[in-house]
C-alpha positions as CSV (number, residue, x, y, z in Angstrom):
1,X,-248.1,-79.6,-137.0
2,X,-248.5,-80.4,-133.1
3,X,-250.0,-78.3,-130.1
4,X,-247.5,-75.9,-128.0
5,X,-249.8,-75.0,-125.3
6,X,-252.9,-76.4,-123.6
7,X,-253.8,-74.2,-120.8
8,X,-257.1,-74.3,-118.6
9,X,-258.4,-72.1,-115.5
10,X,-260.5,-74.1,-112.4
11,X,-263.5,-72.4,-110.8
12,X,-264.1,-72.4,-107.3
13,X,-267.3,-72.3,-105.2
14,X,-267.2,-73.6,-101.4
15,X,-270.3,-72.3,-99.9
16,X,-273.3,-71.9,-102.5
17,X,-275.8,-68.7,-102.6
18,X,-278.3,-70.6,-99.9
19,X,-275.3,-71.0,-97.4
20,X,-274.5,-74.8,-98.3
21,X,-271.3,-76.4,-98.3
22,X,-269.0,-78.3,-100.3
23,X,-267.1,-80.0,-97.7
24,X,-264.8,-81.7,-99.9
25,X,-263.5,-78.2,-100.5
26,X,-263.8,-76.9,-97.0
27,X,-260.7,-75.3,-95.4
28,X,-259.0,-77.8,-93.0
29,X,-258.0,-74.5,-90.8
30,X,-261.3,-72.9,-91.0
31,X,-264.0,-73.6,-88.3
32,X,-267.1,-71.9,-86.8
33,X,-265.5,-69.2,-84.7
34,X,-263.4,-67.8,-88.0
35,X,-266.4,-67.8,-90.0
36,X,-268.3,-65.8,-87.3
37,X,-265.8,-63.9,-87.2
38,X,-265.4,-63.2,-91.0
39,X,-269.6,-62.3,-91.1
40,X,-268.4,-59.7,-88.1
41,X,-266.3,-57.8,-90.4
42,X,-268.3,-58.4,-93.4
43,X,-271.3,-56.4,-92.0
44,X,-269.3,-53.9,-90.3
45,X,-267.3,-53.2,-93.8
46,X,-271.5,-52.9,-95.1
47,X,-272.2,-50.8,-92.2
48,X,-269.4,-48.6,-93.0
49,X,-269.7,-48.1,-96.5
50,X,-273.4,-47.1,-95.9
51,X,-271.9,-44.2,-93.3
52,X,-269.6,-43.2,-95.6
53,X,-271.7,-42.7,-98.7
54,X,-274.5,-41.0,-96.4
55,X,-271.4,-38.4,-94.8
56,X,-270.5,-38.0,-98.7
57,X,-274.0,-37.1,-99.7
58,X,-274.0,-34.9,-96.7
59,X,-270.8,-32.9,-97.5
60,X,-268.9,-33.9,-94.7
61,X,-267.0,-36.5,-97.0
62,X,-264.9,-36.4,-100.3
63,X,-265.6,-38.6,-103.5
64,X,-266.0,-42.1,-102.3
65,X,-265.9,-45.6,-103.6
66,X,-268.6,-48.2,-102.0
67,X,-267.5,-51.6,-101.6
68,X,-271.3,-53.0,-101.1
69,X,-271.5,-56.4,-102.9
70,X,-267.7,-57.4,-102.4
71,X,-267.5,-58.0,-98.6
72,X,-266.6,-61.5,-99.1
73,X,-263.8,-60.8,-101.6
74,X,-262.2,-58.4,-99.4
75,X,-262.4,-60.4,-95.9
76,X,-261.6,-63.6,-97.0
77,X,-258.9,-62.6,-98.8
78,X,-257.5,-60.5,-95.7
79,X,-258.4,-63.4,-93.2
80,X,-255.9,-65.6,-95.9
81,X,-252.9,-63.6,-95.0
82,X,-250.3,-64.4,-92.3
83,X,-249.1,-61.6,-90.1
84,X,-245.8,-60.6,-91.7
85,X,-247.4,-60.9,-95.0
86,X,-248.2,-57.4,-97.3
87,X,-251.5,-56.4,-98.8
88,X,-251.4,-53.6,-101.8
89,X,-255.2,-52.2,-102.1
90,X,-256.4,-50.3,-105.1
91,X,-259.0,-47.5,-104.1
92,X,-261.8,-49.6,-102.7
93,X,-260.4,-52.1,-99.9
94,X,-261.6,-50.7,-96.8
95,X,-263.0,-54.1,-95.8
96,X,-259.5,-55.3,-96.3
97,X,-257.9,-52.3,-93.9
98,X,-260.6,-53.5,-91.1
99,X,-259.7,-56.9,-91.3
100,X,-256.0,-56.4,-91.0
101,X,-257.1,-53.8,-87.9
102,X,-256.7,-50.0,-89.4
103,X,-258.7,-47.7,-87.3
104,X,-261.9,-46.9,-88.8
105,X,-261.1,-43.0,-87.9
106,X,-258.6,-43.7,-89.9
107,X,-260.7,-44.4,-93.0
108,X,-263.1,-41.9,-92.0
109,X,-260.3,-39.1,-91.8
110,X,-259.2,-40.3,-95.0
111,X,-262.7,-39.9,-96.7
112,X,-262.6,-36.6,-95.2
113,X,-259.7,-35.5,-98.0
114,X,-256.9,-36.1,-95.0
115,X,-253.6,-37.9,-95.9
116,X,-253.0,-38.3,-92.5
117,X,-255.7,-41.0,-92.8
118,X,-253.9,-42.8,-95.4
119,X,-250.8,-42.8,-92.9
120,X,-250.6,-46.9,-92.6
121,X,-249.0,-48.2,-90.0
122,X,-245.1,-50.0,-90.6
123,X,-246.1,-53.1,-88.6
124,X,-249.6,-53.5,-90.8
125,X,-247.6,-54.6,-93.8
126,X,-249.4,-52.6,-95.8
127,X,-249.4,-49.9,-99.0
128,X,-252.0,-46.8,-98.7
129,X,-254.8,-47.0,-101.0
130,X,-254.2,-46.1,-104.9
131,X,-256.6,-44.2,-106.7
132,X,-254.3,-44.4,-110.5
133,X,-255.6,-47.5,-112.1
134,X,-253.6,-50.6,-111.9
135,X,-250.3,-48.7,-111.1
136,X,-250.6,-50.6,-107.6
137,X,-249.6,-53.7,-109.5
138,X,-246.1,-52.7,-110.4
139,X,-245.6,-51.6,-106.5
140,X,-247.0,-55.2,-105.6
141,X,-244.2,-57.2,-107.5
142,X,-241.8,-55.1,-106.6
143,X,-242.5,-55.6,-102.7
144,X,-243.1,-59.4,-103.6
145,X,-239.3,-59.7,-105.3
146,X,-238.3,-57.9,-102.2
147,X,-239.4,-60.3,-99.5
148,X,-237.9,-62.6,-101.7
149,X,-234.4,-61.2,-102.2
150,X,-234.2,-60.6,-98.5
151,X,-235.7,-64.0,-97.8
152,X,-238.2,-62.5,-95.2
153,X,-240.4,-65.7,-96.4
154,X,-243.5,-63.3,-96.2
155,X,-245.9,-63.0,-99.5
156,X,-247.7,-60.1,-100.8
157,X,-251.4,-59.9,-102.3
158,X,-252.3,-56.7,-104.9
159,X,-255.9,-55.8,-105.4
160,X,-257.0,-54.8,-109.3
161,X,-260.1,-54.4,-110.6
162,X,-261.3,-55.9,-113.8
163,X,-260.8,-52.6,-115.5
164,X,-257.0,-52.6,-114.7
165,X,-256.3,-55.8,-116.2
166,X,-256.3,-53.3,-119.4
167,X,-253.8,-51.9,-118.1
168,X,-250.4,-51.9,-119.3
169,X,-248.7,-52.0,-115.6
170,X,-251.1,-55.0,-114.7
171,X,-249.0,-57.2,-117.7
172,X,-245.9,-55.8,-116.9
173,X,-246.4,-56.4,-113.0
174,X,-247.2,-60.3,-113.7
175,X,-244.5,-60.5,-116.1
176,X,-241.9,-59.6,-113.9
177,X,-243.5,-61.7,-110.9
178,X,-243.6,-64.3,-113.1
179,X,-239.8,-64.4,-114.2
180,X,-238.4,-63.9,-111.0
181,X,-240.9,-66.2,-109.3
182,X,-242.0,-63.4,-106.8
183,X,-244.6,-64.7,-103.8
184,X,-247.1,-62.6,-105.2
185,X,-250.7,-63.2,-105.0
186,X,-252.4,-60.9,-107.7
187,X,-256.0,-60.8,-106.8
188,X,-258.4,-59.4,-109.7
189,X,-261.5,-57.8,-108.0
190,X,-263.9,-58.7,-110.6
191,X,-267.1,-56.7,-109.9
192,X,-267.7,-56.6,-113.8
193,X,-267.9,-53.3,-114.0
194,X,-264.6,-50.3,-115.0
195,X,-267.0,-47.3,-113.7
196,X,-269.6,-47.2,-117.1
197,X,-267.3,-50.1,-119.1
198,X,-269.1,-53.6,-118.6
199,X,-266.1,-56.6,-118.8
200,X,-267.6,-57.7,-121.9
201,X,-266.0,-54.6,-123.8
202,X,-262.9,-55.0,-121.5
203,X,-261.7,-58.5,-123.2
204,X,-262.5,-60.3,-125.6
205,X,-260.8,-63.4,-123.0
206,X,-263.4,-65.7,-121.7
207,X,-262.1,-65.4,-118.2
208,X,-259.4,-62.6,-116.9
209,X,-257.9,-65.5,-114.8
210,X,-256.5,-66.7,-118.2
211,X,-254.3,-63.8,-118.4
212,X,-251.7,-65.8,-116.1
213,X,-251.0,-68.0,-118.6
214,X,-249.2,-65.2,-120.9
215,X,-247.1,-64.6,-118.1
216,X,-246.3,-68.4,-117.2
217,X,-248.1,-68.5,-113.8
218,X,-251.4,-70.6,-112.7
219,X,-254.5,-68.6,-112.8
220,X,-257.8,-69.8,-111.0
221,X,-261.3,-68.3,-110.6
222,X,-263.2,-68.3,-107.5
223,X,-267.1,-67.3,-106.4
224,X,-266.0,-64.1,-105.1
225,X,-269.1,-63.4,-102.9
226,X,-268.2,-66.8,-101.7
227,X,-266.1,-65.5,-98.3
228,X,-265.4,-69.4,-98.0
229,X,-264.1,-70.2,-101.0
230,X,-262.2,-66.7,-101.8
231,X,-260.5,-67.7,-98.4
232,X,-259.7,-71.2,-99.3
233,X,-258.1,-70.5,-103.0
234,X,-255.9,-67.1,-101.5
235,X,-254.8,-69.5,-98.7
236,X,-253.5,-72.3,-101.1
237,X,-252.0,-69.1,-103.6
238,X,-250.1,-67.9,-100.5
239,X,-249.0,-71.3,-99.7
240,X,-247.4,-72.1,-103.0
241,X,-246.1,-68.0,-103.3
242,X,-242.5,-69.8,-102.2
243,X,-242.9,-71.4,-105.9
244,X,-244.1,-68.3,-107.4
245,X,-246.9,-66.1,-108.1
246,X,-250.6,-66.7,-108.8
247,X,-253.2,-64.8,-110.3
248,X,-256.9,-65.4,-108.8
249,X,-260.1,-63.9,-110.6
250,X,-262.9,-63.1,-108.2
251,X,-266.2,-62.9,-109.5
252,X,-268.2,-60.4,-107.9
253,X,-270.4,-57.6,-108.5
254,X,-270.2,-53.7,-107.7
255,X,-273.7,-53.1,-106.1
256,X,-273.7,-49.6,-105.9
257,X,-271.9,-47.1,-107.9
258,X,-268.2,-47.1,-109.0
259,X,-267.6,-43.7,-106.6
260,X,-269.8,-41.1,-105.3
261,X,-269.3,-39.3,-108.7
262,X,-271.2,-41.9,-110.8
263,X,-274.6,-42.8,-111.6
264,X,-275.1,-46.3,-112.6
265,X,-278.6,-46.2,-113.3
266,X,-277.6,-44.4,-116.5
267,X,-275.7,-47.3,-118.3
268,X,-276.8,-50.5,-116.3
269,X,-280.3,-52.3,-116.0
270,X,-281.8,-52.9,-112.9
271,X,-282.5,-56.5,-113.9
272,X,-278.6,-57.2,-113.6
273,X,-278.5,-55.4,-110.1
274,X,-281.7,-58.1,-109.0
275,X,-279.8,-61.0,-110.4
276,X,-276.5,-60.2,-108.5
277,X,-278.8,-59.4,-104.8
278,X,-279.6,-63.0,-104.7
279,X,-276.2,-64.1,-104.8
280,X,-275.4,-61.5,-101.4
281,X,-272.6,-62.3,-100.0
282,X,-273.5,-61.5,-96.8
283,X,-276.8,-63.7,-96.7
284,X,-275.2,-66.6,-97.6
285,X,-273.2,-66.2,-94.6
286,X,-275.9,-65.6,-92.3
287,X,-277.8,-68.6,-93.8
288,X,-274.9,-71.0,-92.8
289,X,-274.4,-69.8,-89.5
290,X,-278.0,-69.9,-88.9
291,X,-278.4,-73.5,-90.4
292,X,-275.9,-74.5,-87.5
293,X,-278.0,-72.5,-84.7
294,X,-274.8,-70.0,-84.2
295,X,-276.6,-66.7,-85.3
296,X,-280.2,-65.5,-84.7
297,X,-282.3,-62.0,-85.2
298,X,-281.0,-61.2,-81.4
299,X,-277.6,-61.6,-82.0
300,X,-277.9,-59.6,-85.8
301,X,-279.4,-56.9,-83.7
302,X,-276.8,-56.6,-81.3
303,X,-273.8,-56.5,-83.9
304,X,-276.0,-53.9,-85.6
305,X,-276.3,-51.6,-82.9
306,X,-272.4,-52.6,-82.0
307,X,-271.2,-51.4,-85.6
308,X,-273.4,-47.9,-85.5
309,X,-272.0,-47.2,-82.1
310,X,-268.5,-48.2,-83.4
311,X,-269.1,-46.3,-86.6
312,X,-270.2,-43.1,-84.6
313,X,-267.1,-42.9,-82.5
314,X,-265.0,-43.2,-85.2
315,X,-266.5,-40.4,-87.3
316,X,-266.9,-38.4,-84.6
317,X,-262.9,-38.6,-83.7
318,X,-262.3,-38.3,-87.5
319,X,-264.6,-34.9,-87.4
320,X,-262.4,-33.7,-84.6
321,X,-258.9,-33.8,-86.0
322,X,-257.2,-30.6,-86.8
323,X,-255.1,-30.8,-89.7
324,X,-251.6,-29.0,-89.8
325,X,-251.8,-26.7,-93.2
326,X,-248.0,-26.7,-93.1
327,X,-248.2,-30.5,-94.2
328,X,-249.4,-29.0,-97.8
329,X,-246.2,-28.2,-98.4
330,X,-243.6,-30.7,-96.7
331,X,-245.1,-33.8,-98.3
332,X,-244.8,-32.6,-101.9
333,X,-241.4,-33.1,-103.1
334,X,-238.9,-35.6,-101.2
335,X,-237.1,-32.1,-100.3
336,X,-238.6,-28.8,-99.9
337,X,-237.7,-26.3,-103.1
338,X,-237.0,-22.8,-102.6
339,X,-240.1,-21.3,-104.3
340,X,-242.1,-23.7,-101.5
341,X,-240.0,-22.6,-98.5
342,X,-240.5,-19.0,-99.2
343,X,-244.4,-19.6,-99.3
344,X,-244.3,-21.7,-96.8
345,X,-242.1,-18.9,-94.1
346,X,-244.4,-15.8,-95.5
347,X,-247.3,-18.0,-94.3
348,X,-246.2,-18.8,-91.2
349,X,-244.5,-15.3,-90.6
350,X,-248.1,-13.3,-91.6
351,X,-249.6,-15.8,-88.9
352,X,-251.9,-16.7,-91.8
353,X,-252.9,-20.2,-90.1
354,X,-254.6,-18.5,-87.1
355,X,-256.2,-16.2,-89.4
356,X,-258.0,-18.2,-91.4
357,X,-258.8,-20.8,-88.3
358,X,-260.5,-17.6,-86.7
359,X,-262.1,-16.9,-89.9
360,X,-263.7,-20.2,-90.0
361,X,-264.7,-20.3,-86.2
362,X,-266.5,-17.0,-86.7
363,X,-268.1,-18.1,-90.2
364,X,-266.7,-15.3,-92.5
């Protein structure tokens, strides 16, 4: 008898909970200006999150998936991307969209239930948000294979939650990317809960990153609340993407509910939440910047005020949007079946849209 295989998973942390830095791991291309930019995006993402949650509770937005607590994983990953690289989100990557330049009014429009807000500009190199669990990973693998086939030199990052790693789509995507050596960086946003299902009941594996071993690709763990650590690990994985995919498990925590349709107080103890509050991803960056005299209370207040103004403007723009009712007919199938065409023609002939608008304006 002899050992057939011996694998391992490395864990990375560059910035600890107090804002201290491990200089031996600090990325060479990262400076304080870029860290300030990361901090601003993280703060904006959290402010947007609070506003979206408030709007949903007021009936001004539909079901919403909060990201609070996961800002470092999202912003660190987004800022590691090259301008020609692609990203494939699930349903909680608002922070990535912000850091890649997607307008907040588009996000709020989507939160209001309009698919027009989910239309991604082609030059952003992104797919729209995906609600079905883990199906986006096969899209990411296919998109990565296309970059290799077309020799574009671009890479793809795809996000999946810890719950999504229990789906067949996840394994199939990793296996395909591993066999084809496609330039995919698969990011597990391990926030410890899949709705009410704890990570401990998802798998008996000691880590989620070790699932890479079965696909024959590298797998690493990183402190997902350490924006610099996330940036470094994703940057390194992208640099190696020409040789094939990497699986990155970001260890973070969902500080809020799964979505606004969920009540986490019914299934998880507050003591666990309190422990993770001490690992807040934004607080540690603020501590780092304060130690270097790059941040203070006045700058924090100015940033808060700026974020609120920008968010209010975006909400106002989103709420002034007038959707085209015909779109519910036009984007259901690749071509319009006769039955839908008949309904559309009938609605247009009866002046249906205008009647409905008049009734709404009159409060009928």
